[in-house]
C-alpha positions in Angstrom: 114.5 111.4 132.2 115.3 115.1 132.7 117.2 114.2 135.8 119.1 111.4 134.0 119.9 113.9 131.2 121.3 116.3 133.7 123.5 113.6 135.2 124.8 112.4 131.8 125.6 115.9 130.8 127.6 116.4 134.0 129.5 113.1 133.5 130.5 114.2 130.0 131.5 117.6 131.4 133.8 115.8 133.9 135.3 113.4 131.3 134.4 114.2 127.7 136.3 111.2 126.3 134.2 108.7 128.2 131.7 107.3 125.7 129.3 105.4 128.0 127.4 108.6 129.0 127.0 109.5 125.4 125.3 106.2 124.8 123.0 106.6 127.7 122.3 110.2 126.9 121.3 109.2 123.4 118.7 106.8 124.8 117.5 109.4 127.2 117.1 112.1 124.5 115.1 109.5 122.5 112.7 109.0 125.4 112.3 112.8 125.6 111.6 113.1 121.8 114.9 114.9 121.0 115.6 112.7 118.0 118.2 115.1 116.5 120.1 115.2 119.8 119.9 111.4 120.2 121.1 110.8 116.7 124.1 113.2 117.3 125.1 111.3 120.4 124.8 107.9 118.7 126.9 109.2 115.8 129.5 110.6 118.1 130.0 107.1 119.7 130.1 105.4 116.3 132.8 107.8 115.1 134.9 107.7 118.2 134.7 104.1 119.6 137.6 102.2 118.2 137.6 99.5 120.9 134.1 98.1 121.2 131.7 96.9 118.6 129.1 99.6 117.9 126.3 97.5 116.4 124.0 98.6 119.2 124.7 102.2 118.5 123.7 101.7 114.8 120.6 99.9 116.1 119.7 102.7 118.5 120.2 105.3 115.8 118.2 103.2 113.4 115.3 103.1 115.8 115.4 106.9 116.1 115.5 107.4 112.3 112.5 105.0 112.0 110.6 107.0 114.7 111.5 110.2 112.9 110.2 108.7 109.6 113.7 108.4 108.0 112.9 105.0 106.7 115.9 104.5 104.3 118.3 105.8 107.0 116.9 103.3 109.5 117.3 100.4 107.0 120.9 101.5 106.4 121.7 101.6 110.1 120.0 98.2 110.8 122.1 96.8 107.9 125.3 98.2 109.6 124.3 96.6 112.9 123.8 93.3 111.2 127.1 93.6 109.3 129.0 94.1 112.6 127.0 91.6 114.6 125.0 89.1 112.4 123.9 87.0 115.4 121.4 89.5 117.0 117.8 88.5 116.2 116.2 91.9 116.9 118.3 93.6 114.2 116.8 91.4 111.5 113.3 91.7 113.1 113.3 95.5 113.1 114.5 95.6 109.5 111.9 93.1 108.5 109.2 95.3 110.0 110.4 98.1 107.7 110.5 95.9 104.6 106.9 94.9 105.4 105.8 98.5 105.6 107.6 99.2 102.3 105.5 96.3 100.9 108.7 94.2 100.2 107.0 91.1 101.7 109.7 88.7 100.4 112.4 90.8 102.0 110.4 90.9 105.2 110.0 87.1 105.2 113.8 86.7 104.7 114.6 88.9 107.7 112.0 87.3 109.9 113.5 83.9 108.9 116.9 85.0 110.2 115.3 86.4 113.4 113.6 83.1 114.1 116.7 81.1 113.2 118.6 83.0 115.8 115.8 83.1 118.4 113.5 80.1 117.8 110.9 81.3 120.3 110.6 84.8 118.8 106.8 85.2 118.9 106.7 88.6 117.3 108.8 87.4 114.4 106.5 84.4 113.8 103.4 86.7 113.9 104.9 89.3 111.5 106.2 86.6 109.2 102.7 85.2 109.1 101.4 88.7 108.1 104.0 88.9 105.3 103.1 85.4 104.0 99.4 86.5 104.2 100.2 89.4 101.9 102.0 87.0 99.6 98.8 84.9 99.6 100.6 82.0 101.3 97.7 81.5 103.6 98.6 78.0 104.9 102.1 79.4 105.8 100.6 82.3 107.5 98.3 80.1 109.6 101.3 78.0 110.6 103.2 81.0 111.7 100.4 82.6 113.7 99.8 79.3 115.4 103.5 79.1 116.3 103.4 82.7 117.6 100.5 81.7 119.9 102.3 78.6 121.1 105.3 80.8 122.0 103.1 83.5 123.6 99.6 82.3 124.4 98.6 85.9 125.5 99.4 87.5 122.1 95.9 88.7 121.3 96.7 90.2 117.9 98.1 86.8 116.8 94.6 85.3 117.4 93.1 88.2 115.5 95.5 87.7 112.6 95.0 84.0 112.6 91.2 84.5 112.4 91.6 87.0 109.6 93.4 84.4 107.4 90.8 81.7 108.2 88.1 84.2 107.2 90.0 84.9 104.0 90.0 81.1 103.3 86.2 81.0 103.9 86.5 79.2 107.2 84.1 81.5 109.0 83.4 79.2 112.0 87.2 78.8 112.6 87.7 82.5 112.3 85.0 83.2 114.8 86.6 80.8 117.3 89.9 82.6 117.0 88.3 86.0 117.4 86.6 84.6 120.5 90.0 83.8 121.9 91.3 87.3 121.2 88.3 88.9 122.9 88.6 86.5 125.9 92.2 87.7 126.4 91.3 91.3 125.8 87.7 92.2 126.4 88.0 95.7 125.1 89.5 94.6 121.8 87.1 96.5 119.5 89.0 95.5 116.3 88.4 91.9 117.1 84.7 92.6 117.8 84.5 94.3 114.4 86.3 91.5 112.7 84.2 88.8 114.3 81.2 90.7 113.2 82.5 90.7 109.6 83.0 86.9 109.8 79.4 86.5 111.1 78.3 88.8 108.3 80.1 86.7 105.7 78.5 83.6 107.3 75.0 85.1 106.8 74.4 85.7 110.5 73.5 89.4 110.2 71.8 89.9 113.6 74.9 88.4 115.4 77.1 90.6 113.2 75.2 93.7 114.2 75.6 92.8 117.9 79.4 92.6 117.4 79.5 95.9 115.5 77.5 97.4 118.3 80.1 96.3 120.9 83.0 97.6 118.8 81.3 101.0 118.6 80.5 101.0 122.3 84.2 100.5 123.1 85.4 102.9 120.4 82.7 105.4 119.3 85.1 106.8 116.6 85.7 103.5 114.8 84.4 104.3 111.4 84.9 100.8 110.0 82.4 99.3 112.5 79.8 101.9 111.5 80.2 101.1 107.8 80.1 97.3 108.5 76.9 97.8 110.6 75.5 99.8 107.7 76.1 96.8 105.4 74.4 94.4 107.9 71.5 96.8 108.3 71.1 96.7 104.5 71.0 92.9 104.5 68.0 92.9 106.9 66.4 95.6 104.8 66.8 98.4 107.4 67.7 100.9 104.7 67.2 104.0 106.9 69.4 102.4 109.6 72.0 101.7 107.0 72.0 105.3 105.8 72.3 106.6 109.4 75.4 104.4 109.9 77.0 105.4 106.6 76.4 109.1 107.6 78.3 108.5 110.8 81.2 106.6 109.1 81.5 109.5 106.6 81.4 112.1 109.4 84.3 110.3 111.0 86.3 109.6 107.8 85.2 112.1 105.1 86.9 110.2 102.2 85.5 106.8 103.2 84.6 105.5 99.7 82.9 102.3 100.8 80.6 104.2 103.1 79.5 106.4 100.2 78.9 103.3 98.1 76.8 101.6 100.8 74.9 104.8 101.4 74.2 105.1 97.7 72.9 101.5 97.5 70.6 102.1 100.5 69.2 105.3 99.0 68.6 103.5 95.8 66.5 100.9 97.7 64.5 103.8 99.2 64.0 105.2 95.6 66.0 108.3 96.5 
């Protein structure tokens, strides 16, 4: 990237009115983490290009603003990109992701709808629309979207994980476990899926199997506090109160403001008459 940056600088030095190297230099600066410099180059092209459509410049600048945590600026730039070129699916998708993060789930669904309309095999858009529907408690719609994401991309491990989570939410623990199995088959070190499968087994009353999954999640990621807290809850269910407290201690050590871990530790201490 440094070599590319040097070459683009030289190109601009030779012909300052040529806009192409500004575009490429912006992308290069973004890769190097120079967000201010990249934004300046994208803005220069937007202000000086009177011949070509500059929707991709707004889009590029929007991605940088998003990476730099300027969320409202990113939404505005994606909106300009859409205004100039309303037939580019990724513009709607990226704005939908921001709406989701802002908890505007209806707005997110609307943008993901447009992305899918323009690109019917857009697996990421189906997955993320499913997540937005899940937050709106449209669980059947979420399941349908996650299934479509998997059809379009059978190796999308997190879509299996998301599908399983909705099935768990609906009380279909066996179905959830099957989906988590698929996620783990595709990605054997997927500690989040192990933890979530353990939670499904826990909800289904299979505490020993749940502990086995929490063990595996912790083995893969020894700093995953959620698995320690979940293992604590399972230890409590089999009346291993000391083991539960030990796991809560570890969860709190990793995440000092982990309220559920304090709660579970308190319950176990109560059972030990402490």
